[in-house]
N, C-alpha and C positions, 0 to 999 in steps of 0.2 A: 255050672259056668253060669254066671247071670246072665239074663236075659240081655240081648244088644239093643244098644242104646242110638237113637236114629237123630243128630243132629243137623240134617244136610238138607234141611227143605229148602234153602233156596236151589239148589240143584235141582229136584225135583222132588214132592210131595207125596204120601204115600195115598194113594186111592179111596177115596170116601166111599163108605158103604153106599150112600144112594145112589152114586156114581155106578157103582158095580150092577146095583140092581137096573138101575135104568139101562144100562147096559145089555145086560143080561135080557132084557123085555124087548129090546131094538133087533136084538140078535135072533129071535124067535120070528120076526116077521119078514117080509119081504116085499120088495117095491123102490122102483125106482122114483126118486121124487120130483122128478120131471115126467113123468106118466101120468096120464089123465086117469086110467081106471083105480077104481076103488085101493088097491094096495098100493098105488102111486100117491092116491091121495092121502092115504094114513102116514106114509112116510114124509111126506110133504108138512102135513103137521106135526109130526113130533120134531122136525127140524125148527119150525116156526114157532113151536112153545121154547123149546131149547134159545132160539134166537131174542125172543123176549128175555127170558131168565138171566142171560147173558148182558143183554141190554140193562136190565133193572140193576146189576152189579156198579155200573159205573154212569148210572142216571140219565141215559142214552133212550132215544125212542126204537124200536125194534129194526126198523128199516133201516138204521143208520149202520147196523153192524152186516160186515161181510167176513164169511167164514173161511179159515186158510189152513194150510196144514199146520202151521204152528205160530210163534213167536217171530221167528226168523222170516218166514214167506211174508207176514202180515207187514212187518218195517220194512222188509224191501217192497213192497206194495206202495206204502205210503211214500217213501223215499223216490220210486222209480215212476210212480203213477201221477204223483201230485203235478207235472209238470213244467218245476221251476228249475230256473239257470243254472243253479247253485245251492247247495246245501250245506248249512253251518251247524256243526254240533260241536260238543265237547270232546276233551282228551278223555274223558271216563266211560265211556259209552261202552254199551256190551258190543264184542265183536261183531255181531249181526249187523249192528248199525255201520260200524267201522268200513267190514269189509264190503256190505252192498256200496259205499260211495268214498271209495279210497281216495278220491280228490276232494272230499269235503273241505272245508274251513274248519280245523279244530281249534275251537278257543282256550286257554287256559283254566285251570282250576284254583282254588287257594289250597291252604295245607290241610284242610277239612273236606276236600273234592266238591267243594262248591263254586259253580260257575260263576266265571268273574264277569258281571252282569255291565260294567263299561266296556268291555273288549266288545262286548254283544253289540251295546249300541254302535260302537266306532264302527262296527264291520255294517249296521243295518242302515245307517246314515249315507251308505254310499249308491247302493239300489236296494232297500229292502224289499222293494215290491216286485223284484225276481227272486226273494229267497226263499225258501225253507229251512226252518231251525225245527233240529229234531235235539230233543233231550229228555234222557231216560229221567222218570219219576222216581225212582230207588236206584240206587246202585248197588247190583248182585253182589257184589264184594264186601264194601262196607256196610250198606243201609243206608247210607246219606241221603234225604232227601233236598231235590232240587227247588227253588221256591219257584213252583210252576207257574202260580198267578200271574206273581211278577214279570216271570219272562213273556208271558202270555200278552199282559198289556204292553211292554215293551216290542213285543213282534207285532200286534195291532197297530200302533204309534205308527210304525215306519212300511206297513203292507204287507209284510210276509205271515206265511201259513206257520202253524207251531204245530207238529207231531211230537208225540210223547211215547216212548217205551214204557208201558206202565206193566210190566211182567212180573216183576217183583211186587210193588206196590199193590197191585188189585187182590184182593180178598183179605188183606192184611190191613188196609186203611181204610175210610168212606170215601169214595171219588165220584166226582160229578162233573161230567165233561161239559158241560153248561155255565157252571160256576168258575170253573177252571181256564174257562176261554179256549179249550182246544180244538184244531181243526180235524186231528187225524191222533188216534192212538190205539197202540199194540196190546195184544194179550195174548196168554198161552194159558193153555189148561189143567197140563201136568204143574203149573206151581200152586195151584188151589186145590186140587186134589180128583182133579180130572185125568183122563187119559193122556199121553204122550200122542203125538202126531196131528194135533188138532187147536187152531187158535183163531183169532179174531181181530179184525182191523175195526173200529168204529171210522167213519166219515161223514163229516159234517153236512147237515142240509143243504144243498144247493152247492157244493164243493162239486168240481168235477174229477175224476179220477179216473185216470186212462188203463185201462187192463194191460199186465204184464205176460198173462198167461192167457194165450187164447184156445178158444176151441166152440164147444156148445154154448155159451152164452149165461151159463150159469151164474147164482147171486148178481143177478140184475147185468149181467156184462161186465162185471169187474173182475169176476174171478172163475173161469172155466173150468170146468171138470165135474163128475159127476160127483155130489157132496157126501162126506163120509158119516153117514148117517149113524152108525154106531157109537164113532167118538165123537159127533157135536151134542148127541143127546147126553152122553156122559158129560161134557163140558158146562150142559145146560142144569143138570142135577147139583154137581159141583159149586156152579156160579150161585145157584139159590142155595145150598146151603152155607157157602163163604158168604152170603150178604146176611145170612141170618146169626151168624155166630161170629159178626165183626168183634164183638165187647169181649171176647174170650183173649184177645189179644192184649187186651191188659193183664191178664195174670200170665201170659207168656212172658210180659216186658219186666214183669218183674221176675220171673228166672233169670232173665238175660242178664238185669241188673245184680242179682248174686252172684251169678258167673264173675261178671266183671269186678265186683267188689273184692272177689277172692282172688282175681288177675292184680289189683292195685294192691292188696294188701302181701303179697309173696315177696316182693322186694323190689329193688330199684333193675331200672333198665325194660322192663315189660313195656308194651305200648296197646294201647286201645285205639285204633285208627277212626277217623271221623268223630272222635268223642265231644268235641263241642258242637256238634251239628246235630239239628234234627233228624233223625234215623228211624227206620223202620223196630217196630217192638220187640222181632226176633233175632237180630244179627248184630254179631260180635265179631270185628276182624282184630284178630289179636298178634302181636310181636312177642316171641320168646328169643331172645337174643343167644346167639350162640348155636343155635339149633334150626336145620334148614325147614321150611313148612311141611316139605314130604316128607321128612324122617319124624316129624311130628305125627304127619295124619297115620304113618303106618303103625307107629309106638302107641296110638288111640284105637288105632283099629285092631292090634292085638288085645288091648285091654276091654275089647265091647264096645266101642263107641265110634260113631260115622262123622267124620268131619270132612273139609276139603281144604286144601290148599290155594284156593281161590275159586275163578268160575270153572264149572264143570262141563262148560260147552266145547272143549277144546282138544275133543277127540283122544282125551286120556293124556297128553301133551302134559309134561312139569315144563314150566318156564315163568320167568319174573313176569310177574303183574305190571301191565301196562298202566292200571289205575292207580297204584302205589306208587308208581312212579313219577305220574303225573302230580301227585298230590305232595311229595317230597323225591323230587329226583336227585338219583343217585344213592339213596339211602339204603344202607345193608338189611334195613328193617323189612325192606320187600321181602326177601328172600328167606326171611326168618318167621311169616306170617300166615296163621290159619285163620280159615272162616267157619263159626260156629253158627247155625242158623235152627233155632227151634221152630217148635208149631205147636198144632192142637192136640196133638197127643204127648208132648211134653209133659212131665211130672217132677215135683221137688226131688226125687229121689234119683232121675238124671243127672240133674245137674249137682248135687253131691257126690255121683260117681265122677261127672266130667272134671269137677272142683280138684277131688284127691288126685286124679289121675296127670292133669295140667300143672300141680302144684307139685308132685312126684318129678314130673320132666324139668321142672324150673329149678326145684333142688339138686337133683342130677347135676344140669348143667353150670348151676353155680359151682356144686362141689367139683366139678371139672376145671372150669375156669381157677377157682383157687388154687388145684393143685399143679397146674401150670405156670403159675406167678412163680 
């Protein structure tokens, strides 16, 4: 049987060898980073090295990085710790943001999933100084990129803070928090080749952030709890590798475009979501009319190809995508979509097999439709 093809990088990426090696070394050492003895200082040094590596990935100073248990906690800390009376976000945010602030104002997006900036301005004109705006840099399902710098300029104009969930964008795009004008930014290690269970929040210098988790006052009082040294070290190694190999995503974009060209050539009805918007170089959200997304996922899995029918962060639940619904309310395409997300280990042969398998599904669906007419 041919080797399995992994095309679900947006769910979680393979552990990078450098992360495995760094974590393996960290496992062989002992010491609480808060201890003042030699082993404690060695553990602290390892964490601070990783802090600098993660900071470099987004153009930040190391002291601006707060380590957390993942992107979900990082976003919750930003949203709840910033101290603003209201949170304004979009209808296509990750569940980690939507669930953290269920009473947030949710602004509409266009057919490509891009935030309605006029709606943002209208909300901020009322009481922008009391608002935290939270907008995902890159959508996890479609790959659509929000105009973060423009959003930041609008937020600044009205005195609002801006947080961005950059879990999907980090490591795939060059990011610079200062240029973008961000106050807060969330990261997750396992999306860039580090381990699951560790993330980080960037906090702009001078911004007060109230702790959500109390305890021993680690992370300068912003996130208590003994630091996950092993995970943090792996995160740092993955961040450095991701920063050094950003150019490789140009190659991945070519692979993505080859797959999408085949989808367009297959025949009428197939749809690529956010096709007319700037997107991540690795992400395709494709609808195959008449075949439910989960059915496609199973069929491709049987062919040795791992893809997703949307976000993989819903405890295995199969449900209609709120992202696609927000982009095209009521459309049946939301039920027949899959997400293909390639990565640094993807090669030409992977796309060849993916194209063959997907086109086979398309042709079978088309034949079934013709027989039923």
